[in-house]
C-alpha positions as CSV (number, residue, x, y, z in Angstrom):
1,M,-103.5,-125.3,-39.6
2,P,-104.5,-123.1,-36.6
3,T,-108.1,-123.1,-35.6
4,T,-109.7,-119.9,-34.2
5,Y,-112.9,-119.2,-32.2
6,R,-114.3,-117.6,-35.4
7,D,-113.7,-120.8,-37.3
8,A,-115.9,-122.5,-34.6
9,G,-118.7,-120.0,-35.3
10,V,-118.2,-117.4,-32.6
11,D,-117.3,-113.8,-33.7
12,V,-115.9,-112.0,-30.7
13,D,-115.4,-108.8,-32.8
14,A,-119.1,-108.8,-33.7
15,G,-120.0,-109.1,-30.0
16,N,-117.8,-106.2,-29.1
17,E,-119.4,-104.1,-31.9
18,L,-122.8,-104.9,-30.5
19,V,-121.7,-103.7,-27.0
20,R,-120.4,-100.5,-28.6
21,R,-123.7,-99.8,-30.3
22,I,-126.0,-100.6,-27.4
23,A,-124.0,-98.6,-24.8
24,P,-125.8,-95.3,-25.9
25,L,-129.2,-97.0,-25.8
26,A,-128.6,-98.2,-22.2
27,K,-127.3,-94.8,-21.2
28,K,-130.7,-93.2,-22.2
29,T,-132.4,-95.4,-19.6
30,R,-130.1,-94.4,-16.7
31,H,-131.6,-92.9,-13.5
32,P,-129.8,-91.5,-10.5
33,Q,-129.6,-94.9,-8.7
34,V,-127.5,-96.5,-11.5
35,I,-123.8,-96.6,-10.4
36,A,-121.9,-98.0,-13.4
37,D,-122.3,-98.1,-17.1
38,I,-122.7,-101.4,-19.0
39,G,-119.6,-103.3,-19.9
40,G,-118.5,-104.6,-16.5
41,F,-119.0,-108.0,-15.0
42,S,-122.0,-106.8,-13.0
43,G,-124.5,-104.0,-13.0
44,L,-124.6,-101.7,-10.0
45,C,-127.8,-100.0,-8.8
46,A,-128.6,-98.4,-5.5
47,V,-132.0,-98.5,-3.7
48,P,-133.7,-95.1,-4.1
49,P,-133.0,-92.8,-1.2
50,G,-135.5,-91.9,1.5
51,M,-137.2,-95.3,1.6
52,R,-138.1,-96.5,5.1
53,D,-138.3,-100.3,4.6
54,P,-137.6,-101.2,1.0
55,V,-138.4,-104.6,-0.5
56,L,-136.8,-105.8,-3.7
57,V,-139.0,-107.7,-6.1
58,G,-137.7,-109.9,-8.9
59,T,-139.3,-111.3,-12.1
60,T,-138.2,-113.1,-15.2
61,D,-139.8,-114.1,-18.5
62,G,-139.3,-114.3,-22.2
63,V,-141.2,-113.6,-25.4
64,G,-141.9,-117.2,-26.4
65,T,-142.9,-118.3,-29.8
66,K,-144.1,-114.8,-30.8
67,L,-140.5,-114.6,-31.9
68,K,-141.3,-117.0,-34.7
69,L,-143.5,-114.4,-36.3
70,A,-140.8,-111.8,-35.9
71,F,-138.5,-114.1,-37.8
72,L,-141.0,-114.8,-40.6
73,L,-141.7,-111.1,-41.0
74,D,-138.0,-110.0,-40.5
75,R,-139.2,-107.4,-38.0
76,H,-137.3,-107.1,-34.8
77,D,-138.0,-103.7,-33.4
78,T,-140.9,-104.6,-31.1
79,V,-140.1,-107.9,-29.4
80,G,-137.7,-106.2,-27.1
81,I,-140.7,-104.1,-25.7
82,D,-142.5,-107.4,-25.2
83,L,-139.6,-108.8,-23.2
84,V,-139.5,-105.8,-20.9
85,A,-143.3,-105.7,-20.5
86,M,-143.7,-109.4,-19.6
87,C,-141.3,-108.9,-16.7
88,V,-142.2,-105.4,-15.4
89,N,-145.9,-106.0,-15.7
90,D,-145.5,-108.8,-13.1
91,L,-143.7,-106.3,-10.9
92,A,-146.7,-104.0,-11.1
93,C,-148.9,-106.8,-9.7
94,V,-147.4,-106.2,-6.3
95,G,-147.1,-102.4,-6.8
96,A,-143.3,-102.3,-7.3
97,R,-141.6,-99.6,-9.2
98,P,-139.2,-101.1,-11.9
99,L,-135.7,-100.3,-10.9
100,F,-133.5,-102.2,-13.4
101,F,-133.6,-104.7,-16.2
102,L,-131.2,-107.3,-17.6
103,D,-131.5,-109.1,-20.9
104,Y,-130.2,-112.4,-22.3
105,F,-129.9,-112.6,-26.1
106,A,-128.8,-115.9,-27.6
107,T,-128.4,-116.8,-31.3
108,A,-126.4,-119.2,-33.5
109,K,-124.6,-116.5,-35.4
110,L,-124.7,-112.9,-34.3
111,D,-126.2,-110.5,-36.8
112,V,-125.2,-107.1,-35.2
113,D,-127.8,-105.0,-37.0
114,R,-130.7,-107.4,-36.1
115,A,-129.5,-107.6,-32.5
116,E,-129.2,-103.9,-32.2
117,K,-132.9,-103.5,-33.3
118,V,-134.0,-106.0,-30.6
119,I,-132.0,-104.3,-27.9
120,A,-133.2,-100.9,-29.0
121,G,-136.7,-102.2,-28.3
122,I,-135.6,-103.4,-24.9
123,A,-134.2,-99.9,-24.2
124,R,-137.4,-98.2,-25.4
125,G,-139.5,-100.5,-23.1
126,C,-137.2,-99.7,-20.2
127,A,-137.4,-95.9,-20.8
128,E,-141.2,-95.9,-21.0
129,C,-141.5,-97.4,-17.5
130,G,-138.6,-95.6,-15.8
131,C,-136.4,-98.8,-15.6
132,A,-132.7,-98.8,-16.2
133,L,-131.2,-101.2,-18.7
134,L,-128.5,-102.2,-16.4
135,G,-126.7,-104.8,-18.5
136,G,-127.2,-108.1,-20.2
137,E,-125.6,-111.0,-22.0
138,T,-125.2,-111.8,-25.7
139,A,-124.4,-115.5,-26.4
140,E,-123.4,-116.8,-29.8
141,L,-124.1,-120.5,-29.8
142,P,-123.3,-122.1,-33.2
143,G,-125.3,-125.2,-33.9
144,F,-127.7,-124.6,-31.0
145,Y,-130.3,-122.4,-32.7
146,A,-131.7,-122.5,-36.2
147,P,-130.0,-120.1,-38.7
148,G,-131.5,-116.6,-38.5
149,E,-133.2,-117.2,-35.2
150,Y,-132.6,-116.1,-31.6
151,D,-134.1,-116.4,-28.1
152,L,-134.7,-113.7,-25.5
153,A,-135.0,-113.8,-21.7
154,G,-135.4,-110.9,-19.4
155,F,-134.9,-110.2,-15.7
156,A,-136.4,-107.2,-13.8
157,V,-136.0,-106.0,-10.3
158,G,-138.3,-103.5,-8.7
159,V,-138.6,-101.9,-5.3
160,L,-141.4,-100.7,-3.0
161,E,-142.0,-100.1,0.7
162,R,-142.9,-103.2,2.6
163,D,-146.2,-101.7,3.9
164,Q,-147.2,-100.8,0.3
165,V,-147.1,-104.3,-1.1
166,I,-150.3,-105.3,-3.0
167,D,-151.0,-108.8,-1.9
168,G,-154.8,-109.2,-2.2
169,H,-155.4,-109.8,1.5
170,T,-157.9,-106.9,1.7
171,V,-160.1,-108.2,-1.1
172,V,-163.7,-109.0,0.0
173,E,-166.9,-110.2,-1.5
174,G,-168.5,-107.4,-3.5
175,D,-165.3,-105.7,-4.6
176,V,-165.4,-104.5,-8.2
177,L,-163.1,-105.9,-10.9
178,V,-161.7,-103.2,-13.2
179,G,-160.4,-104.5,-16.5
180,V,-157.5,-102.6,-18.1
181,A,-157.3,-102.7,-21.9
182,S,-154.6,-104.9,-23.5
183,S,-152.9,-103.7,-26.7
184,G,-153.7,-107.0,-28.4
185,V,-152.6,-110.6,-28.0
186,H,-149.6,-109.5,-25.9
187,S,-147.0,-112.4,-25.6
188,N,-149.0,-115.5,-24.8
189,G,-150.7,-118.1,-26.8
190,Y,-148.6,-117.8,-29.9
191,S,-148.1,-121.5,-30.4
192,L,-151.9,-121.6,-30.9
193,V,-151.8,-118.4,-33.0
194,R,-149.1,-119.9,-35.3
195,R,-151.0,-123.2,-35.7
196,I,-154.2,-121.2,-36.7
197,V,-152.1,-119.2,-39.2
198,E,-150.5,-122.2,-40.7
199,Q,-153.6,-124.4,-40.9
200,A,-155.6,-121.6,-42.6
201,K,-152.6,-120.7,-44.8
202,L,-153.0,-117.0,-43.8
203,D,-150.7,-114.4,-45.4
204,L,-149.1,-112.4,-42.6
205,A,-148.1,-109.6,-45.1
206,R,-151.8,-108.9,-46.1
207,P,-154.7,-107.6,-44.0
208,A,-157.1,-110.2,-42.9
209,P,-160.8,-109.6,-43.6
210,G,-162.0,-106.8,-41.4
211,F,-158.5,-105.4,-40.6
212,D,-156.9,-102.3,-42.1
213,R,-153.3,-103.4,-41.7
214,P,-151.3,-106.6,-42.3
215,L,-152.2,-109.5,-40.0
216,G,-148.5,-109.8,-39.1
217,E,-148.5,-106.3,-37.7
218,V,-151.6,-106.9,-35.7
219,L,-150.1,-110.0,-34.2
220,L,-146.7,-108.3,-33.5
221,E,-148.3,-105.4,-31.6
222,P,-146.1,-105.1,-28.5
223,T,-147.4,-105.9,-25.0
224,R,-148.6,-102.8,-23.1
225,L,-146.4,-101.6,-20.3
226,Y,-148.5,-101.4,-17.1
227,P,-146.2,-100.1,-14.3
228,P,-146.9,-96.4,-15.0
229,L,-150.7,-97.2,-15.1
230,V,-150.7,-99.0,-11.7
231,A,-148.7,-96.2,-10.2
232,A,-151.3,-93.7,-11.5
233,L,-154.1,-95.9,-10.1
234,R,-152.5,-96.1,-6.7
235,A,-152.2,-92.3,-6.6
236,K,-156.0,-92.0,-6.8
237,V,-157.5,-95.2,-5.3
238,A,-156.7,-98.0,-2.9
239,V,-155.8,-100.9,-5.2
240,K,-156.5,-104.2,-3.5
241,A,-155.2,-106.7,-6.0
242,V,-153.7,-106.8,-9.5
243,A,-153.6,-109.7,-11.9
244,H,-151.5,-109.7,-15.1
245,I,-153.4,-111.7,-17.7
246,T,-150.7,-113.9,-19.3
247,G,-150.5,-117.7,-19.9
248,G,-153.6,-119.2,-18.4
249,G,-155.8,-116.3,-19.6
250,L,-158.8,-115.0,-17.7
251,L,-159.5,-118.4,-16.2
252,E,-156.2,-119.0,-14.3
253,N,-154.6,-115.6,-13.6
254,P,-157.2,-113.6,-11.6
255,P,-157.7,-116.3,-8.8
256,R,-154.0,-116.0,-8.1
257,V,-154.4,-112.6,-6.4
258,V,-157.6,-113.1,-4.3
259,P,-157.9,-115.0,-1.0
260,Q,-159.0,-118.6,-0.9
261,G,-162.8,-118.9,-0.6
262,L,-163.4,-116.0,-3.0
263,G,-164.3,-116.2,-6.7
264,L,-164.6,-113.8,-9.5
265,R,-167.6,-113.3,-11.8
266,F,-167.0,-111.6,-15.1
267,D,-169.6,-110.1,-17.4
268,R,-168.5,-110.7,-20.9
269,R,-170.8,-107.9,-22.2
270,S,-169.0,-105.3,-20.1
271,W,-165.9,-104.8,-22.3
272,P,-165.3,-104.7,-26.1
273,E,-163.2,-107.7,-27.2
274,P,-160.6,-106.7,-29.8
275,P,-161.4,-108.1,-33.2
276,I,-158.2,-110.1,-33.4
277,F,-159.6,-112.6,-30.8
278,D,-162.8,-113.3,-32.6
279,F,-160.8,-113.7,-35.8
280,L,-158.6,-116.3,-34.2
281,R,-161.7,-118.0,-32.6
282,R,-163.5,-118.3,-35.9
283,T,-160.6,-119.1,-38.1
284,G,-159.2,-121.8,-35.9
285,D,-162.6,-123.0,-34.6
286,V,-161.2,-122.6,-31.1
287,P,-163.6,-123.6,-28.2
288,E,-164.5,-120.9,-25.8
289,P,-163.0,-122.5,-22.8
290,E,-159.7,-122.7,-24.7
291,M,-159.9,-119.0,-25.6
292,L,-160.5,-118.1,-21.9
293,R,-157.5,-120.1,-20.7
294,T,-155.1,-119.0,-23.4
295,F,-155.7,-115.3,-24.3
296,N,-156.3,-112.1,-22.4
297,L,-159.4,-111.3,-24.7
298,G,-158.7,-107.6,-24.4
299,L,-157.9,-107.3,-20.6
300,G,-154.2,-107.0,-19.9
301,L,-154.8,-106.4,-16.2
302,V,-157.6,-107.1,-13.8
303,V,-157.7,-104.8,-10.8
304,A,-159.8,-105.3,-7.6
305,V,-161.1,-102.1,-5.9
306,A,-163.8,-101.2,-3.4
307,P,-167.1,-100.4,-5.2
308,P,-167.1,-96.6,-4.5
309,E,-163.6,-96.3,-6.1
310,A,-164.3,-98.1,-9.4
311,D,-165.3,-95.0,-11.3
312,A,-162.3,-93.1,-10.0
313,A,-160.0,-95.9,-11.1
314,I,-161.4,-95.9,-14.6
315,A,-161.0,-92.1,-14.8
316,A,-157.4,-92.3,-13.6
317,L,-156.6,-94.7,-16.5
318,A,-158.5,-92.5,-19.0
319,E,-156.1,-89.6,-18.1
320,H,-153.4,-91.9,-19.6
321,R,-155.6,-92.7,-22.6
322,V,-156.0,-96.3,-21.6
323,P,-159.6,-97.7,-21.6
324,A,-160.9,-99.6,-18.6
325,W,-164.2,-101.0,-17.6
326,K,-166.1,-102.5,-14.7
327,V,-165.9,-106.1,-15.8
328,G,-167.1,-108.1,-12.8
329,V,-167.2,-108.6,-9.1
330,V,-165.6,-110.6,-6.4
331,T,-167.9,-113.4,-5.1
332,R,-168.0,-116.3,-2.7
333,A,-166.5,-119.3,-4.5
334,A,-169.4,-121.7,-4.4
335,T,-167.5,-124.5,-6.3
336,E,-164.0,-125.4,-7.2
337,E,-164.5,-123.2,-10.3
338,R,-163.4,-119.8,-8.9
339,V,-163.9,-117.9,-12.1
340,T,-167.3,-117.7,-13.8
341,F,-168.6,-115.8,-16.8
342,E,-172.0,-114.4,-17.7
343,G,-173.3,-112.7,-20.8
């Protein structure tokens, strides 16, 4: 009896149908530098014209175990935004403009409707930050993933002038740290989040005490896209350094963008911590050092600027309806602990 690829668990027709459906989504993200539509063996994109000394910047990331919540809630329209954000937000840390994005979607058995929702989210994230969805890969891997589950990886390339790279070398003692609001937990720490949910037997479909929408919706809130905000900041002030607060939280990420010998002192009273973090802290009895090294605690970016420009930076972000606060200062690092907190 003949054996086919479909018998082995791979449906080529389903993959072709997905490509047909996502082609219009990708087309909406095109910009003038895109040379070819999706469907070929490679994506083609030109460097924007008029650049004097362009530098290409590459990043890659995934969504992590936040996907487990999407599976539990059968909601797949926002994790694609997370995927884009986790890549392009890293581009923003050096000031790069996102140029194009590629995704990798892998699952045991391709559900075309579900995959389309995921990739629609990817396209939406790309469109919101002016980044072309240049292509990607869909892999059907029977027996490799649990039924009904998938994994995501993303790859972003940005561009900027060499002499416009933000690298932190101008940061000095006394510079002000401006914290830019996160949209929630973003896409880090979800193994701890899920453990808290499981141990407390929380119902993701119901609002937790003090919340007006289901807990699952709060936890699936997509990661904020920061490239347009960093561009808006740079149009108004001299941005010295930008830290994306991801895995490692406020303890480990900010020191990555300031010179050795300098530290950062945060005032915990200077910004309002979103309620979801205190809920997780109390429900899981999470020690404060663990909160600080796991979550963003309401600050998705930390930006260093000269003191006279801090107010202008906050005003520039307010024009985009994104809150920001003066959350600390750059200090001399007196000990090996380069990040300290008061308040």
